[in-house]
KOLLUMMI-339653 format. One record per residue: x, y, z of N, C-alpha, C, O in turn; residue in three letters. Coordinates in nm, 2 decimals, decimal comma, padded with zeros to 4 digits. Layout:
N
[[X Y Z] [X Y Z] [X Y Z] [X Y Z] 'ALA']
...
END
This chain:
119
[[-01,69 -03,94 -00,67] [-01,66 -03,88 -00,55] [-01,76 -03,76 -00,48] [-01,84 -03,76 -00,39] 'MET']
[[-01,71 -03,65 -00,62] [-01,83 -03,54 -00,55] [-01,72 -03,47 -00,54] [-01,61 -03,52 -00,54] 'GLY']
[[-01,75 -03,31 -00,53] [-01,68 -03,19 -00,53] [-01,61 -03,15 -00,36] [-01,66 -03,18 -00,25] 'ALA']
[[-01,53 -03,11 -00,36] [-01,48 -03,11 -00,23] [-01,43 -02,96 -00,18] [-01,32 -02,93 -00,15] 'ARG']
[[-01,52 -02,90 -00,19] [-01,53 -02,78 -00,17] [-01,49 -02,70 00,00] [-01,53 -02,77 00,09] 'VAL']
[[-01,43 -02,61 00,03] [-01,40 -02,56 00,19] [-01,37 -02,37 00,13] [-01,34 -02,31 00,03] 'ARG']
[[-01,42 -02,33 00,27] [-01,41 -02,24 00,27] [-01,33 -02,16 00,35] [-01,38 -02,17 00,47] 'VAL']
[[-01,24 -02,09 00,36] [-01,10 -02,04 00,43] [-01,07 -01,86 00,41] [-01,05 -01,79 00,31] 'ARG']
[[-01,08 -01,82 00,53] [-00,97 -01,66 00,53] [-00,87 -01,66 00,43] [-00,78 -01,74 00,43] 'ARG']
[[-00,90 -01,59 00,34] [-00,70 -01,54 00,28] [-00,60 -01,56 00,37] [-00,51 -01,64 00,36] 'VAL']
[[-00,62 -01,46 00,46] [-00,54 -01,43 00,57] [-00,46 -01,55 00,69] [-00,39 -01,53 00,79] 'TYR']
[[-00,48 -01,61 00,65] [-00,49 -01,76 00,68] [-00,34 -01,78 00,67] [-00,28 -01,68 00,64] 'ASP']
[[-00,26 -01,89 00,68] [-00,15 -01,99 00,60] [-00,20 -02,04 00,54] [-00,29 -02,11 00,59] 'PRO']
[[-00,16 -02,06 00,38] [-00,24 -02,16 00,28] [-00,17 -02,32 00,34] [-00,05 -02,33 00,36] 'PRO']
[[-00,25 -02,41 00,35] [-00,22 -02,57 00,43] [-00,22 -02,64 00,30] [-00,33 -02,68 00,26] 'GLU']
[[-00,06 -02,70 00,19] [-00,02 -02,70 00,08] [-00,13 -02,88 00,04] [-00,18 -02,93 -00,06] 'PRO']
[[-00,11 -02,93 00,19] [-00,17 -03,10 00,14] [-00,32 -03,09 00,15] [-00,39 -03,20 00,15] 'GLY']
[[-00,38 -02,98 00,17] [-00,52 -03,01 00,21] [-00,56 -02,86 00,11] [-00,56 -02,92 00,00] 'ALA']
[[-00,58 -02,79 00,08] [-00,63 -02,63 00,01] [-00,62 -02,66 -00,15] [-00,63 -02,56 -00,22] 'ASP']
[[-00,61 -02,78 -00,20] [-00,62 -02,79 -00,31] [-00,60 -02,61 -00,40] [-00,53 -02,51 -00,37] 'GLY']
[[-00,69 -02,62 -00,52] [-00,68 -02,48 -00,63] [-00,74 -02,40 -00,52] [-00,83 -02,44 -00,46] 'VAL']
[[-00,68 -02,27 -00,50] [-00,73 -02,14 -00,37] [-00,76 -02,04 -00,46] [-00,70 -02,00 -00,56] 'ARG']
[[-00,89 -02,00 -00,43] [-00,92 -01,96 -00,56] [-01,03 -01,79 -00,47] [-01,14 -01,79 -00,43] 'VAL']
[[-00,97 -01,71 -00,46] [-00,97 -01,62 -00,37] [-01,19 -01,53 -00,47] [-01,21 -01,54 -00,59] 'LEU']
[[-01,27 -01,49 -00,38] [-01,44 -01,51 -00,43] [-01,44 -01,39 -00,37] [-01,55 -01,36 -00,31] 'VAL']
[[-01,33 -01,27 -00,37] [-01,37 -01,12 -00,37] [-01,35 -01,06 -00,42] [-01,24 -01,05 -00,46] 'ASP']
[[-01,45 -00,95 -00,48] [-01,44 -00,83 -00,61] [-01,31 -00,77 -00,61] [-01,26 -00,75 -00,72] 'ARG']
[[-01,18 -00,72 -00,44] [-01,13 -00,64 -00,40] [-01,04 -00,71 -00,32] [-01,09 -00,77 -00,23] 'LEU']
[[-00,90 -00,71 -00,35] [-00,81 -00,75 -00,37] [-00,73 -00,71 -00,22] [-00,66 -00,61 -00,20] 'TRP']
[[-00,78 -00,84 -00,12] [-00,79 -00,82 00,05] [-00,64 -00,73 00,09] [-00,54 -00,77 00,05] 'PRO']
[[-00,66 -00,61 00,18] [-00,58 -00,53 00,22] [-00,51 -00,58 00,28] [-00,54 -00,69 00,33] 'ARG']
[[-00,34 -00,49 00,30] [-00,24 -00,56 00,34] [-00,17 -00,66 00,31] [-00,06 -00,66 00,35] 'GLY']
[[-00,23 -00,79 00,23] [-00,20 -00,90 00,16] [-00,08 -00,93 00,08] [-00,12 -00,99 -00,02] 'LEU']
[[00,01 -00,91 00,08] [00,17 -00,96 -00,06] [00,04 -01,10 -00,14] [-00,05 -01,15 -00,09] 'ALA']
[[00,10 -01,10 -00,26] [-00,02 -01,13 -00,35] [00,09 -01,29 -00,33] [00,04 -01,40 -00,33] 'LYS']
[[00,19 -01,26 -00,31] [00,27 -01,42 -00,31] [00,25 -01,41 -00,17] [00,34 -01,33 -00,14] 'ALA']
[[00,19 -01,44 -00,08] [00,22 -01,48 00,11] [00,06 -01,54 00,03] [00,06 -01,66 00,01] 'VAL']
[[-00,10 -01,45 -00,02] [-00,15 -01,51 -00,05] [-00,20 -01,68 -00,13] [-00,30 -01,76 -00,12] 'ALA']
[[-00,09 -01,69 -00,17] [-00,08 -01,76 -00,25] [-00,20 -01,87 -00,32] [-00,22 -01,99 -00,30] 'ALA']
[[-00,29 -01,72 -00,44] [-00,40 -01,73 -00,50] [-00,40 -01,80 -00,63] [-00,32 -01,75 -00,71] 'VAL']
[[-00,47 -01,91 -00,69] [-00,44 -01,96 -00,79] [-00,48 -01,91 -00,88] [-00,43 -01,88 -00,99] 'ASP']
[[-00,62 -01,89 -00,84] [-00,72 -01,77 -00,96] [-00,83 -01,65 -00,86] [-00,87 -01,63 -00,74] 'GLU']
[[-00,85 -01,59 -00,97] [-00,94 -01,48 -00,90] [-01,07 -01,50 -00,98] [-01,09 -01,41 -01,06] 'TRP']
[[-01,12 -01,56 -00,98] [-01,26 -01,54 -01,14] [-01,35 -01,44 -01,06] [-01,43 -01,49 -00,99] 'PRO']
[[-01,34 -01,28 -01,07] [-01,46 -01,21 -01,06] [-01,59 -01,22 -01,09] [-01,67 -01,14 -01,06] 'LYS']
[[-01,62 -01,32 -01,16] [-01,73 -01,32 -01,30] [-01,81 -01,40 -01,10] [-01,93 -01,39 -01,09] 'ALA']
[[-01,77 -01,43 -01,03] [-01,82 -01,50 -00,94] [-01,84 -01,48 -00,77] [-01,89 -01,54 -00,67] 'VAL']
[[-01,77 -01,34 -00,80] [-01,76 -01,26 -00,68] [-01,92 -01,14 -00,69] [-01,97 -01,07 -00,78] 'THR']
[[-01,94 -01,18 -00,61] [-02,14 -01,06 -00,54] [-02,09 -00,93 -00,61] [-01,97 -00,91 -00,63] 'PRO']
[[-02,17 -00,85 -00,65] [-02,14 -00,70 -00,75] [-02,15 -00,62 -00,65] [-02,23 -00,64 -00,55] 'SER']
[[-02,08 -00,50 -00,68] [-02,08 -00,40 -00,58] [-02,17 -00,33 -00,47] [-02,16 -00,30 -00,35] 'GLY']
[[-02,30 -00,34 -00,61] [-02,42 -00,25 -00,55] [-02,45 -00,38 -00,43] [-02,48 -00,36 -00,32] 'GLU']
[[-02,42 -00,54 -00,50] [-02,52 -00,61 -00,39] [-02,37 -00,63 -00,22] [-02,39 -00,69 -00,11] 'LEU']
[[-02,28 -00,56 -00,26] [-02,17 -00,61 -00,14] [-02,26 -00,51 -00,07] [-02,36 -00,52 00,00] 'ARG']
[[-02,21 -00,41 -00,13] [-02,28 -00,27 -00,06] [-02,39 -00,23 00,02] [-02,40 -00,15 00,11] 'LYS']
[[-02,48 -00,34 -00,04] [-02,60 -00,39 00,01] [-02,65 -00,40 00,10] [-02,73 -00,34 00,17] 'TRP']
[[-02,57 -00,56 00,12] [-02,57 -00,66 00,24] [-02,50 -00,60 00,36] [-02,55 -00,60 00,47] 'PHE']
[[-02,37 -00,54 00,34] [-02,27 -00,47 00,43] [-02,28 -00,37 00,49] [-02,22 -00,33 00,59] 'HIS']
[[-02,42 -00,28 00,41] [-02,48 -00,13 00,45] [-02,65 -00,21 00,52] [-02,76 -00,16 00,51] 'GLY']
[[-02,63 -00,35 00,59] [-02,75 -00,36 00,67] [-02,85 -00,35 00,56] [-02,95 -00,27 00,57] 'GLY']
[[-02,82 -00,46 00,42] [-02,95 -00,41 00,37] [-03,07 -00,48 00,39] [-03,17 -00,42 00,35] 'GLY']
[[-03,07 -00,62 00,45] [-03,16 -00,66 00,45] [-03,11 -00,84 00,51] [-02,99 -00,87 00,51] 'GLY']
[[-03,22 -00,96 00,55] [-03,17 -01,08 00,59] [-03,09 -01,18 00,49] [-03,11 -01,15 00,37] 'PRO']
[[-03,05 -01,26 00,50] [-02,98 -01,35 00,47] [-03,02 -01,34 00,36] [-02,97 -01,26 00,28] 'ALA']
[[-03,16 -01,45 00,33] [-03,15 -01,49 00,25] [-03,20 -01,44 00,15] [-03,23 -01,51 00,05] 'GLN']
[[-03,23 -01,31 00,15] [-03,28 -01,24 00,03] [-03,12 -01,20 -00,01] [-03,12 -01,20 -00,14] 'GLU']
[[-02,98 -01,18 00,06] [-02,88 -01,19 00,00] [-02,85 -01,28 -00,04] [-02,75 -01,24 -00,09] 'PHE']
[[-02,85 -01,41 -00,06] [-02,83 -01,54 -00,12] [-02,93 -01,54 -00,25] [-02,90 -01,55 -00,37] 'ARG']
[[-03,03 -01,53 -00,21] [-03,13 -01,45 -00,31] [-03,12 -01,41 -00,48] [-03,18 -01,45 -00,59] 'ALA']
[[-03,00 -01,29 -00,42] [-02,99 -01,19 -00,52] [-02,87 -01,22 -00,59] [-02,84 -01,22 -00,71] 'ARG']
[[-02,79 -01,28 -00,40] [-02,67 -01,35 -00,50] [-02,66 -01,48 -00,64] [-02,59 -01,47 -00,74] 'TYR']
[[-02,73 -01,54 -00,62] [-02,76 -01,65 -00,72] [-02,77 -01,61 -00,81] [-02,70 -01,65 -00,91] 'GLU']
[[-02,91 -01,49 -00,83] [-02,93 -01,43 -00,93] [-02,86 -01,39 -01,02] [-02,87 -01,38 -01,15] 'ALA']
[[-02,77 -01,35 -00,92] [-02,63 -01,29 -01,01] [-02,49 -01,40 -01,10] [-02,40 -01,39 -01,19] 'GLU']
[[-02,55 -01,50 -01,02] [-02,48 -01,67 -01,06] [-02,52 -01,71 -01,20] [-02,46 -01,78 -01,29] 'LEU']
[[-02,69 -01,65 -01,19] [-02,77 -01,68 -01,33] [-02,70 -01,68 -01,44] [-02,68 -01,78 -01,51] 'ALA']
[[-02,64 -01,54 -01,46] [-02,57 -01,45 -01,57] [-02,48 -01,57 -01,60] [-02,43 -01,65 -01,53] 'GLU']
[[-02,50 -01,53 -01,75] [-02,43 -01,61 -01,89] [-02,28 -01,61 -01,78] [-02,24 -01,70 -01,71] 'PRO']
[[-02,23 -01,51 -01,79] [-02,05 -01,47 -01,78] [-02,06 -01,60 -01,60] [-02,03 -01,72 -01,57] 'GLU']
[[-02,11 -01,51 -01,55] [-02,09 -01,61 -01,38] [-02,08 -01,75 -01,37] [-01,99 -01,82 -01,32] 'ALA']
[[-02,23 -01,83 -01,44] [-02,30 -01,92 -01,47] [-02,15 -01,97 -01,56] [-02,10 -02,06 -01,51] 'ALA']
[[-02,10 -01,92 -01,66] [-01,97 -02,05 -01,74] [-01,92 -02,02 -01,60] [-01,94 -02,14 -01,56] 'ALA']
[[-01,87 -01,96 -01,49] [-01,75 -01,95 -01,45] [-01,78 -02,04 -01,34] [-01,69 -02,09 -01,28] 'GLU']
[[-01,91 -02,06 -01,32] [-01,95 -02,12 -01,18] [-01,94 -02,29 -01,23] [-01,93 -02,38 -01,14] 'LEU']
[[-01,94 -02,33 -01,38] [-01,95 -02,43 -01,38] [-01,82 -02,48 -01,41] [-01,79 -02,60 -01,39] 'GLU']
[[-01,72 -02,37 -01,46] [-01,60 -02,42 -01,43] [-01,51 -02,47 -01,34] [-01,43 -02,56 -01,36] 'ARG']
[[-01,55 -02,33 -01,18] [-01,55 -02,41 -01,04] [-01,59 -02,51 -01,03] [-01,50 -02,57 -00,97] 'LEU']
[[-01,68 -02,57 -01,06] [-01,74 -02,72 -01,03] [-01,69 -02,82 -01,08] [-01,72 -02,93 -01,03] 'ARG']
[[-01,61 -02,79 -01,18] [-01,52 -02,89 -01,29] [-01,38 -02,90 -01,17] [-01,34 -03,01 -01,14] 'ALA']
[[-01,35 -02,84 -01,15] [-01,22 -02,82 -01,11] [-01,22 -02,86 -00,92] [-01,12 -02,87 -00,85] 'LEU']
[[-01,36 -02,89 -00,89] [-01,35 -02,90 -00,76] [-01,42 -03,03 -00,82] [-01,50 -02,99 -00,74] 'ALA']
[[-01,45 -03,10 -00,85] [-01,48 -03,21 -00,91] [-01,38 -03,29 -00,94] [-01,41 -03,41 -00,95] 'GLU']
[[-01,26 -03,25 -00,97] [-01,12 -03,28 -01,05] [-01,04 -03,30 -00,86] [-00,99 -03,41 -00,86] 'ALA']
[[-01,02 -03,25 -00,78] [-00,98 -03,22 -00,67] [-01,00 -03,10 -00,61] [-01,04 -02,99 -00,67] 'GLY']
[[-00,97 -03,11 -00,47] [-01,04 -03,01 -00,35] [-01,00 -02,87 -00,40] [-00,89 -02,83 -00,42] 'PRO']
[[-01,09 -02,82 -00,41] [-01,09 -02,66 -00,40] [-01,13 -02,59 -00,27] [-01,23 -02,61 -00,21] 'VAL']
[[-01,01 -02,46 -00,22] [-01,06 -02,37 -00,11] [-01,09 -02,24 -00,22] [-01,06 -02,19 -00,34] 'THR']
[[-01,18 -02,20 -00,13] [-01,29 -02,04 -00,15] [-01,19 -01,95 -00,07] [-01,18 -01,98 00,05] 'LEU']
[[-01,14 -01,87 -00,12] [-01,07 -01,76 00,07] [-01,18 -01,61 00,04] [-01,25 -01,57 -00,04] 'LEU']
[[-01,16 -01,60 00,09] [-01,22 -01,49 00,09] [-01,15 -01,38 00,22] [-01,03 -01,40 00,25] 'THR']
[[-01,23 -01,27 00,28] [-01,16 -01,20 00,32] [-01,25 -01,15 00,49] [-01,20 -01,10 00,59] 'ALA']
[[-01,35 -01,19 00,47] [-01,49 -01,12 00,53] [-01,44 -01,22 00,69] [-01,42 -01,34 00,69] 'VAL']
[[-01,44 -01,14 00,78] [-01,43 -01,22 00,93] [-01,46 -01,37 00,91] [-01,39 -01,47 00,91] 'ARG']
[[-01,58 -01,36 00,90] [-01,68 -01,42 00,95] [-01,72 -01,54 00,76] [-01,81 -01,51 00,68] 'ASP']
[[-01,64 -01,63 00,74] [-01,64 -01,70 00,63] [-01,77 -01,77 00,59] [-01,83 -01,75 00,48] 'PRO']
[[-01,80 -01,89 00,72] [-01,95 -01,96 00,69] [-02,06 -01,88 00,64] [-02,13 -01,92 00,56] 'ALA']
[[-02,06 -01,78 00,71] [-02,19 -01,66 00,71] [-02,18 -01,61 00,58] [-02,25 -01,50 00,58] 'SER']
[[-02,14 -01,62 00,46] [-02,05 -01,49 00,37] [-02,07 -01,53 00,23] [-02,12 -01,65 00,22] 'SER']
[[-02,05 -01,45 00,11] [-02,06 -01,49 -00,03] [-02,02 -01,63 -00,07] [-02,06 -01,70 -00,16] 'HIS']
[[-01,91 -01,65 00,04] [-01,86 -01,81 -00,02] [-01,90 -01,93 00,06] [-01,85 -02,04 00,02] 'ALA']
[[-01,99 -01,91 00,19] [-02,05 -01,99 00,20] [-02,20 -02,04 00,14] [-02,28 -02,13 00,16] 'ALA']
[[-02,19 -01,91 00,02] [-02,34 -01,95 -00,04] [-02,27 -02,04 -00,21] [-02,33 -02,13 -00,27] 'VAL']
[[-02,13 -01,98 -00,26] [-02,08 -02,03 -00,30] [-02,06 -02,17 -00,35] [-02,10 -02,23 -00,45] 'LEU']
[[-01,97 -02,23 -00,23] [-01,92 -02,31 -00,19] [-02,08 -02,46 -00,17] [-02,04 -02,58 -00,16] 'ALA']
[[-02,18 -02,43 -00,16] [-02,28 -02,46 -00,14] [-02,34 -02,50 -00,27] [-02,37 -02,62 -00,28] 'ASP']
[[-02,34 -02,43 -00,36] [-02,37 -02,41 -00,49] [-02,26 -02,50 -00,55] [-02,31 -02,56 -00,64] 'LEU']
[[-02,11 -02,52 -00,55] [-02,02 -02,54 -00,60] [-02,00 -02,75 -00,54] [-01,91 -02,82 -00,59] 'LEU']
[[-02,10 -02,80 -00,43] [-02,03 -02,92 -00,41] [-02,20 -02,96 -00,45] [-02,23 -03,06 -00,52] 'SER']
[[-02,28 -02,90 -00,40] [-02,38 -02,95 -00,48] [-02,47 -02,93 -00,56] [-02,54 -03,02 -00,60] 'GLY']
END
């Protein structure tokens, strides 16, 4: 059947029939959001961009393609790669929703992660 991965903002209300396993993919907990309201099932920090990469990108560090290349390099590290494989298995078993606090999830690290999990 293939992996079913989607990306949503963590601030959007949960969709119990569609979300499946809700995975927060931000390194920091979202501001002003209670853990009970977020309904996060997992928070694997190993697959989040490093603080250094996040600051570089959000500080105007460079083009999205370079960010993606650097992020994929981080995800190739052993701990991140193992976590990525575990998430891929989860996505093969049922829907997975990657949650992020960024305003535009479609052009964020979460979209890169979704591509990797789906492909």
